[in-house]
Phi, psi and omega in degrees: 000142180238142173265130182226141171279138187286339190285341178224149176294130177259150180277120176236101181260140185224163171226146179205170177258136181301141178081001178274152169285139180208136170246120176270115181245123180234129178273130182262130181235143175269172176308143185086005179060032173266154181302135175267118184286124182258017182295336184257028176276121176271322184223137174225124180237144175226135181224151175232132180218168180291334178208172181303320182263007183284163176288131180301134176267323177232135176229132180229150177205177182298325184291335180271357182065015176266349169242124186232132173269124186239132173250129177230096186066234178273354184266145179237138183230155170247119176255132172244121185259119176255128176270159179308320181295336181297322187242003185307321183262007185258138173214134177126195181259135183227157177260138175228153183208144175242135178228137179243144171241120182277164185301334178276359180097355178294132179252129176228147174246094185291331178201158171209171179168195181248144172238122174264123180245121178257148180294140176277149179279321182264118183256000000 
């Protein structure tokens, strides 16, 4: 899990094994490192591509229930749920990014980064 300030994209780098189940959980923070309330998020998108300008290989959003806004007390998190089939055929370094659209139309990119995916030994 990573803590991120919402006002700038934060670097969230990860590593995983291809074909594994994985939930990417990121805690959103406002300036002053106080929890950023995500109750007014209308749209949340997450994408993975070979590069920043690459065509998305995996796309997740709120409507598919693969991107989930979670409140735990005063803290708010963005969970991105990856199923084994999402990464089963992937090996190498990939770029990922999360973007939110708030109810007033404000667009923020709370985080982006690299995901290194290594081939699994047991298939």
